[in-house]
Each structure stands twice: as structure tokens, then as C-alpha cells.
C-alpha positions in Angstrom: 59.0 -10.5 -7.5 60.2 -13.2 -5.6 61.2 -11.3 -2.4 58.4 -9.2 -2.8 56.0 -9.9 0.1 52.1 -9.6 0.2 49.3 -9.9 2.8 48.4 -13.2 3.7 46.3 -14.7 0.5 43.3 -15.2 2.9 43.4 -12.8 5.1 43.7 -10.5 2.1 40.3 -11.8 0.7 38.5 -11.7 4.1 39.0 -8.0 4.4 38.2 -6.9 0.8 34.8 -9.1 0.5 33.5 -10.9 3.7 30.2 -11.6 2.9 30.5 -13.1 -0.3 30.3 -17.1 -0.7 33.5 -18.9 -0.7 32.7 -22.1 -1.1 29.5 -24.6 -1.7 29.7 -28.0 -0.4 26.8 -30.1 -0.5 24.4 -28.2 1.4 26.9 -25.5 2.9 27.6 -22.5 2.2 30.8 -20.2 3.6 31.4 -16.9 3.1 35.8 -15.9 2.8 35.0 -14.5 6.3 33.5 -18.0 8.0 36.6 -19.4 5.5 39.1 -17.2 7.3 37.4 -17.6 10.9 37.5 -21.4 10.6 40.9 -21.5 9.5 42.0 -19.4 11.9 40.6 -22.0 15.0 42.0 -24.9 13.0 45.6 -23.1 13.0 45.0 -22.9 16.2 44.5 -26.3 16.7 48.0 -27.3 14.2 49.7 -25.0 16.0 48.7 -27.0 19.6 50.3 -30.2 18.2 53.4 -28.2 18.2 54.5 -27.9 14.5 57.4 -25.8 13.9 56.9 -23.1 10.9 60.0 -24.8 8.5 58.5 -28.1 8.9 56.7 -29.9 6.3 53.2 -31.2 6.7 51.6 -33.7 4.9 48.2 -33.8 4.0 46.4 -37.1 2.7 42.4 -36.1 2.4 39.8 -36.3 -0.1 37.5 -33.9 -1.5 36.0 -31.8 1.3 35.1 -28.6 3.0 37.4 -30.0 5.9 40.2 -30.1 3.2 39.7 -26.5 2.1 39.6 -25.2 6.1 43.3 -27.4 6.7 44.6 -26.2 3.3 44.3 -22.3 4.3 44.8 -23.1 7.8 48.2 -24.4 7.0 49.3 -21.3 4.8 48.3 -19.0 7.7 50.9 -20.7 10.1 53.6 -20.5 6.7 53.7 -24.1 6.6 54.8 -26.3 4.0 51.9 -28.6 2.5 53.1 -31.8 1.0 49.7 -32.9 -0.9 49.4 -36.5 -1.3 47.7 -38.0 -3.9 44.9 -40.4 -2.0 44.9 -43.3 -5.1 48.4 -43.9 -4.6 49.3 -47.3 -2.6 50.5 -47.0 0.6 53.8 -48.4 -0.6 54.2 -45.1 -2.5 52.8 -42.9 -0.3 55.5 -43.7 2.5 58.1 -43.3 0.0 56.6 -40.3 -0.4 57.0 -39.1 3.2 60.4 -40.3 3.7 61.3 -38.3 0.5 59.7 -35.4 1.6 61.3 -35.5 5.4 57.6 -34.6 6.4 57.2 -34.5 10.5 53.4 -34.7 10.7 50.2 -36.1 8.7 46.9 -35.1 8.9 44.9 -37.6 7.4 41.5 -38.4 6.6 39.7 -41.6 9.2 39.4 -43.8 6.2 43.4 -43.8 5.6 44.0 -44.9 9.6 46.0 -47.8 8.7 48.6 -45.2 7.1 49.5 -44.1 10.5 51.0 -48.1 11.1 52.5 -47.8 7.8 54.7 -44.1 8.4 55.9 -44.3 12.6 58.4 -42.3 11.5 56.3 -39.4 11.9 53.4 -37.9 13.7 49.8 -38.9 12.4 46.2 -37.2 13.3 43.5 -38.0 11.8 41.0 -35.2 11.0 38.6 -35.9 13.1 41.4 -35.7 15.9 42.1 -32.6 14.8 38.9 -30.9 14.9 38.7 -32.0 19.0 41.6 -30.2 19.7 40.7 -26.6 21.9 41.8 -24.4 19.7 44.6 -21.8 20.6 46.1 -18.3 19.3 47.5 -19.3 16.6 51.1 -17.4 15.5 49.4 -16.0 12.1 51.9 -14.7 9.2 50.1 -12.2 8.5 52.8 -11.4 5.4 53.4 -13.5 2.8 57.0 -14.0 1.1 56.2 -15.1 -2.5 59.3 -16.7 -2.3 58.2 -19.1 0.3 57.8 -22.6 -1.3 53.3 -23.2 0.0 53.0 -26.5 -1.4 54.9 -29.6 -2.3 53.2 -32.0 -5.1 54.7 -35.0 -6.5 54.7 -35.2 -10.1 52.9 -38.7 -11.5 55.9 -40.3 -12.2 55.3 -41.6 -15.6 58.6 -41.8 -16.8 60.3 -43.1 -13.3 60.2 -42.0 -9.3 58.5 -39.4 -8.6 60.0 -35.8 -7.6 58.6 -33.3 -5.4 57.7 -30.3 -7.0 58.3 -27.0 -5.0 55.4 -24.3 -5.8 56.0 -21.2 -4.2 53.2 -18.3 -2.8 54.3 -16.5 -6.0 53.8 -19.5 -8.4 50.4 -20.0 -7.5 49.8 -15.7 -7.5 50.9 -15.1 -11.2 49.2 -18.6 -12.3 45.7 -17.2 -11.6 46.9 -13.9 -12.8 47.9 -15.2 -15.8 44.9 -17.2 -16.3 42.4 -13.9 -15.6 44.5 -12.3 -18.0 43.3 -14.9 -20.2 40.0 -15.8 -19.5 38.9 -12.3 -17.6 36.9 -12.3 -14.6 33.6 -11.1 -14.0 31.6 -10.5 -10.7 29.6 -13.7 -10.9 32.0 -16.2 -12.0 31.5 -19.4 -9.8 34.0 -21.9 -10.5 33.2 -25.8 -10.4 35.9 -27.9 -8.8 35.3 -31.4 -9.5 39.1 -32.3 -9.9 40.7 -33.6 -7.1 42.3 -30.7 -4.6 45.8 -32.8 -4.6 46.1 -32.5 -8.2 47.2 -28.6 -9.0 44.4 -28.7 -11.2 41.9 -28.3 -8.0 44.5 -26.4 -5.3 44.9 -23.9 -7.9 40.9 -22.9 -8.1 41.2 -22.5 -4.6 44.0 -20.0 -5.2 42.0 -18.4 -7.7 39.0 -18.6 -5.6 40.6 -15.9 -3.1 42.7 -14.0 -5.2 39.9 -13.0 -7.7 36.8 -13.2 -4.7 35.3 -16.0 -6.4 32.8 -19.0 -5.3 34.0 -22.2 -6.0 31.3 -25.4 -6.0 33.1 -28.4 -4.5 32.3 -31.7 -5.5 33.5 -34.9 -3.5 34.0 -36.4 -6.9 33.1 -36.4 -10.7 29.6 -36.8 -11.0 28.0 -36.1 -14.3 24.4 -35.7 -13.1 25.3 -33.7 -10.0 27.8 -31.7 -12.5 24.3 -30.7 -15.2 22.4 -30.0 -12.0 24.9 -27.7 -10.3 25.8 -25.9 -13.4 22.4 -24.8 -13.7 21.5 -24.3 -10.4 24.6 -22.6 -8.9 24.8 -20.7 -12.1 28.6 -21.9 -12.6 30.4 -19.9 -15.2 33.6 -22.4 -15.7 34.7 -25.7 -15.0 37.7 -27.4 -15.2 37.8 -31.2 -16.8 40.2 -33.6 -18.6 39.0 -35.2 -21.7 37.0 -38.5 -20.2 35.0 -36.3 -18.0 34.3 -33.8 -21.1 32.9 -36.8 -22.7 31.3 -37.6 -20.4 29.5 -34.7 -20.1 28.8 -34.6 -24.1 27.5 -38.0 -23.8 24.9 -37.3 -21.0 23.6 -34.3 -22.9 21.9 -35.7 -25.4 20.0 -33.2 -27.6 20.0 -30.6 -24.5 22.8 -27.8 -24.3 24.7 -26.5 -21.6 23.3 -23.4 -20.1 24.3 -20.2 -21.5 26.2 -19.0 -18.4 28.6 -21.6 -18.4 31.6 -19.6 -20.4 34.2 -22.1 -20.3 35.2 -25.8 -19.6 38.6 -25.6 -19.1 40.3 -28.8 -20.5 43.6 -30.3 -19.4 45.3 -33.6 -18.7 46.6 -33.9 -22.0 45.9 -33.6 -25.9 42.1 -34.1 -26.1 41.1 -36.6 -29.4 40.0 -34.4 -32.6 36.5 -36.1 -32.6 36.0 -34.9 -28.8 36.8 -31.4 -29.8 34.3 -31.3 -32.9 31.8 -32.6 -30.9 32.1 -30.0 -28.5 32.0 -27.3 -31.1 28.5 -29.1 -33.2 27.1 -29.0 -28.9 28.2 -25.5 -28.2 30.4 -26.8 -25.2 32.5 -23.9 -24.8 36.0 -25.4 -24.5 39.3 -24.0 -23.8 42.2 -26.4 -24.5 44.9 -26.1 -22.1 48.3 -27.2 -21.9 50.1 -26.9 -17.9 51.7 -29.7 -15.9 52.6 -29.7 -11.7 56.0 -27.9 -12.8 54.3 -24.8 -13.8 51.6 -24.4 -11.0 48.4 -25.7 -13.8 48.0 -24.3 -17.0 51.1 -22.0 -18.7 49.5 -22.2 -22.6 46.2 -21.8 -22.9 43.7 -21.4 -26.1 41.9 -17.6 -25.9 38.2 -17.8 -26.6 38.5 -16.3 -30.3 40.7 -19.1 -31.5 38.6 -21.9 -30.2 37.3 -22.7 -33.5 39.7 -21.6 -36.1 42.6 -23.1 -34.0 40.7 -26.1 -32.6 43.1 -28.7 -31.2 45.7 -26.1 -30.5 46.4 -25.7 -26.9 46.9 -21.8 -27.2 49.1 -19.3 -26.6 51.6 -18.9 -23.1 49.9 -16.8 -20.9 50.5 -13.2 -20.3 53.5 -13.5 -17.7 55.0 -16.7 -19.5 57.0 -17.7 -22.4 57.8 -20.9 -24.3 59.8 -22.1 -27.3 60.7 -25.6 -29.0 64.1 -26.7 -28.8 65.9 -29.5 -31.2 68.1 -31.8 -29.8 71.4 -30.0 -30.2 70.2 -28.1 -33.3 68.7 -25.1 -31.5 65.3 -23.8 -31.9 62.7 -24.9 -34.4 61.0 -23.5 -37.2 57.1 -23.0 -37.3 55.7 -26.4 -37.8 59.1 -28.3 -36.3 58.4 -31.0 -33.9 61.1 -30.9 -30.6 60.5 -30.5 -26.7 58.4 -27.7 -25.6 60.3 -25.7 -23.4 58.7 -23.1 -21.1 59.2 -20.1 -18.7 57.6 -17.4 -15.8 57.4 -16.7 -12.5 54.6 -19.4 -12.5 57.5 -22.5 -13.0 58.4 -24.1 -10.3 62.4 -23.4 -8.6 62.8 -26.9 -8.8 62.5 -30.4 -7.2 62.4 -30.9 -3.4 65.8 -32.6 -2.7 66.8 -32.9 -6.2 69.6 -30.8 -6.5 70.9 -32.5 -10.0 67.0 -33.0 -11.1 66.2 -29.4 -11.0 69.8 -28.6 -12.7 68.9 -31.1 -15.5 65.2 -30.3 -16.3 65.5 -26.1 -15.5 68.4 -24.5 -17.0 69.0 -20.4 -17.3 65.3 -20.3 -15.7 63.7 -22.4 -18.5 62.0 -25.3 -17.5 62.1 -28.3 -20.5 59.4 -30.4 -19.7 59.8 -33.8 -21.9 56.8 -32.8 -23.7 56.9 -33.0 -27.6 55.0 -30.2 -30.0 55.1 -27.7 -32.3 54.4 -23.7 -32.9 53.2 -23.3 -36.0 53.4 -19.9 -37.9 51.2 -17.8 -35.6 53.1 -19.0 -32.5 50.0 -21.5 -31.4 51.0 -24.4 -29.5 50.3 -28.4 -30.8 51.5 -30.8 -27.8 52.1 -33.7 -29.6 53.4 -36.3 -26.8 55.7 -37.2 -23.8 59.8 -37.6 -25.5 59.6 -40.8 -24.0 56.8 -42.4 -25.5 57.5 -41.2 -29.2 58.3 -44.2 -31.6 60.9 -43.9 -34.8 60.0 -46.0 -37.4 62.0 -46.3 -40.1 63.4 -43.0 -39.2 60.1 -41.6 -39.0 58.5 -39.8 -36.0 55.2 -41.2 -34.6 53.5 -40.0 -32.2 50.9 -42.5 -30.0 48.6 -39.6 -29.1 47.5 -39.4 -32.7 46.9 -43.2 -33.4 45.1 -42.9 -30.3 43.5 -40.0 -31.2 41.9 -41.5 -34.7 41.6 -44.8 -32.9 39.1 -43.1 -30.4 37.0 -41.7 -33.3 35.8 -45.5 -33.6 32.3 -45.9 -32.4 33.2 -49.3 -30.8 36.5 -47.6 -29.4 36.0 -46.9 -26.1 39.8 -46.5 -24.8 42.6 -47.3 -26.5 46.7 -47.1 -26.1 50.0 -47.1 -28.6 53.3 -48.1 -27.6 56.3 -49.1 -30.1 57.5 -52.8 -30.8 60.6 -53.8 -31.6 61.2 -54.6 -36.0 63.9 -56.2 -37.2 62.9 -54.3 -40.3 62.1 -50.9 -39.5 63.5 -50.8 -35.9 60.0 -49.9 -34.2 56.5 -49.8 -35.7 53.3 -48.9 -33.5 51.3 -51.5 -31.8 47.4 -50.9 -29.9 45.8 -51.9 -26.8 42.2 -51.0 -27.6 39.0 -51.2 -24.9 36.1 -52.1 -26.5 32.9 -49.9 -25.5 30.4 -52.5 -24.4 31.1 -56.0 -24.0 29.0 -57.3 -26.8 31.4 -55.3 -29.5 32.0 -56.9 -32.8 34.6 -54.8 -33.8 37.6 -56.7 -34.8 41.4 -56.0 -35.8 40.5 -55.9 -39.6 37.8 -53.3 -38.7 40.2 -51.3 -37.0 42.8 -51.5 -39.1 40.7 -51.1 -42.3 39.8 -47.8 -40.1 43.0 -46.5 -39.5 44.3 -47.6 -42.9 41.7 -44.4 -44.6 43.3 -41.6 -41.9 46.9 -42.6 -41.2 49.9 -42.7 -42.9 51.0 -46.2 -43.8 53.9 -46.1 -41.6 51.7 -45.0 -38.3 49.1 -48.0 -38.6 49.6 -50.1 -35.8 50.7 -53.3 -36.9 48.5 -55.2 -34.1 46.0 -55.0 -32.3 45.6 -56.3 -28.5 42.0 -55.9 -26.8 42.3 -55.7 -23.2 39.6 -55.2 -20.5 41.5 -51.8 -18.8 44.6 -49.7 -19.9 47.1 -48.9 -17.1 46.5 -46.1 -15.8 48.7 -44.5 -12.3 47.0 -42.5 -9.8 46.1 -39.3 -11.4 44.8 -41.8 -14.4 47.3 -40.7 -17.1 48.0 -43.6 -19.3 51.5 -45.3 -18.6 52.9 -46.7 -22.0 55.8 -47.9 -20.3 53.6 -50.8 -19.3 52.0 -51.6 -22.4 56.0 -51.5 -23.8 56.3 -54.0 -20.8 53.0 -56.2 -22.5 54.4 -55.7 -25.8 57.9 -57.6 -24.4 55.4 -60.0 -22.7 53.6 -61.0 -26.0 57.0 -61.5 -28.0 58.2 -63.7 -25.0 
């Protein structure tokens, strides 16, 4: 399919169902026809800046209707879009702009200082862009599915981030794989409060035009607004990460979500079992998934009929995709054996921008070596354990930080938990835990947590020390930085 062409997704959707609502944002609703017309005008403004088709255009934008319009305008022109994470520091953003060889930068007015930090490219604010008189753009009516659509940088949890190349075909097959698993109904409406600069957010935009489905776009996650819009906008699907889901369940109290909400698509890493069990009790329809920037969103998702019998599993690979577990130099793992998760499919990236060595290392014979650890049960369901780089080997036993964190998070006085390894002369490594208490007045002690873990974990998995902190180190994507925890441990030792 990489050499196949299709009509531009937005053009096709505006032709098929022009009067259907496309985006609800604040008090505005635009149809697919209006979205196309506004994106077309914006494409005319962009072309007036002198942007050439083969150039990389970076965007530093927030969740907003304007952002949706700009992103689709760039698609209409066939431009390659470098989507920047607006939570990064200026130094991190400059590094990505230089690494991507971007020629232009479109940014929010509130990020104006980036113009001075990146004088090597042409920058225009959103308000400046919309003041330009639109010309007649040269629209790319057809799209080659093998062409690069977007570049998104990995979160960098294991070092310098890499620019993941996502083609139109990657996005297309991601949407198709999700539809074949979750299904599509004429009443579907997807709530997006995850950032559009993440693949989880951007993929919702692509599904919208491919399915002909409206989305409700929020500037950021707000639990009260979320519950209100689920009810009033008849939301049927919402993408969440664990912290969002926890706040939703907490806010529900004795209430339940409306019956029309059929799916909470949970990503962002393995969810603690206590959270999943609470969702079952409250009849919150959670569908755990596994995916990454390199797979253009989910590649493994738990099908609805297994949501209770396979609780804790990420599910099986979506229809167009494959998965296997490999052991170091030992071939494929047997059912139940933990090893590296390796995936393949038309939604998987072709490689990393300007990084042929990294591409060759991570993608072999079409298979992407994810660096994540997991296992397949006897029925072929995936259980994700941890990152390979975070694995603790204690006395020859593999210890997965996420498993210990899940136990700690089930303690009523623990708000956050982070686990890493500490060097030990006898065992090689032993696990230690960093704890954020649920409230400042908490009286939970190290002895309390030690006793709690001893009844729930094998002896070698019980943390040997507990450190109480105000907050855990996280990157701009809110992922826990266990390498920083390791640095903190070293500081304690020194």
C-alpha cells in the first residue's frame, strides 16, 4: 500500500458528508465542509509565505480549533509537519527544530520568544498567519500513502529524542485497525482532551475525517468539563491515560457514566490493577491498549468481550498488525515467558528522521523492536511489564518496577509511586521506591509500606528503601523518568 494513492482525506470527507459536524470546540461547531473551507483559506495564507512542498514545517500550538485548521491546511499542501510538544523547554525545542531541518515554524502568540531562540528558520505566529490575505493554494488533491505526513519526536525516556516519520498510510491503517476492533456507529463522537501534539491526539483528528465522526476538543483535561460534555455532547469514546482515568473515577463518587459512553481507550503505559478493578466496579468501560509514536497510536487493544476475563491485558494486535515476544539471542518466547515486544504492520513507522543507524537498529525485516518488556499468555493476549532499560535484576530474578508501583498505588495513602534499582553487593540490584503521599497530612510510614508490600509481593520484589518526595520526575509527556530516579538514588548513596 505504500505506493498507493488516495484522495486527500479531508477533501474526500467534505465531499461525502459536508453537513456533518466535524469539531465541537468551546461554543463553536464546524461541519466538515466548513473545516475544509477554512483549511483551504489557511493553505492559501501558508503558501503566500513561500513554503515549498518538500520542506518541513514545524508547529508549536495548543489544543484549539485553529490548530486543527492549520494541521489540515498543511496536509492539503502536502507539507511534512514537525509537531512540537509545547511542554518542552526552549532548549529542547530548539534542538528538535535543528535536528528536523525545519524551514518554517508556526507558533502560538504566547510562545513568541521562540522566534529569537530559533533565528535559523522563518517563524510566524498564529495571529500573524491569519492576518495574511489568502491566495489560491496549489492543493494536493491526491495523497501518496507512502509520503511523510507528520514527524513526532519520541519522549526521550532513554536518551535524546528521535523524530518518528509517520506516513499517510501509517495514519490510515491506524484508523482502520481501530475501527475493525472498536467498531464504528453513526452516533460515535470522540472526546479529545489529550494533546494534539501527541500521537494519541493527532490520531483522533485522522479518525474523524476517515470515519466522518465529530470530535469534542478540549484545550486541556478538566474532569468537570469532561463529565459535562460526555453527557451533553453524547460522547461515546474518549482517549485517556491513567491519571485522567483516576480523576474521572474519583469525581464520579456514587454516580455512573452515561450508558452511551461505550469506550474509555486507555493508553500511556500499563495501568495499575487496582484502578482497573475500580473501573469494573463502577462500570466504566475501559479498553486498555498498547502503542507508541512509532506505531501511529495503538497497535494492541483489548476487544470489548475480553474486558473482564483478561483484565490487565493490553489485548491482541489490531487486524492489520502482528506481534511477537523475543528473548535475547534465544529466538521467540513461549507463552508466559517475558521478553522484548516486537511489532509489525502498515501502521508502523518506516524509520527515524535523519537517523539511518537508529532505524536499522530498531527496525529489522519490517519488525519494530520496541524496547518494552512483556509476555503473551496462552491465548495470545499481551501483558506489558516494563521498559527493558528499567528492568531490575536482583539475585538473577527479573524485577519489573511497574509491578511494584501498581501494588504501592493500591495503598490508600499513596498518590504516586516510582520504583528503580539500587546497587547491592549481595544481590547485584535491589528495588527502592519513591513515594508521593496522597495528602500532606498523611501519616503513612516506611514501616507501613513495607508491611503492605510484604503481603502482596515476593520477598525479592519488596523495596528495600522508601523515599518520600513532593513530586516524581516526569518528562513533558508526563511519563515517569526512572533514569532520574536512579540519579536520585546515587545521590542518596554518595
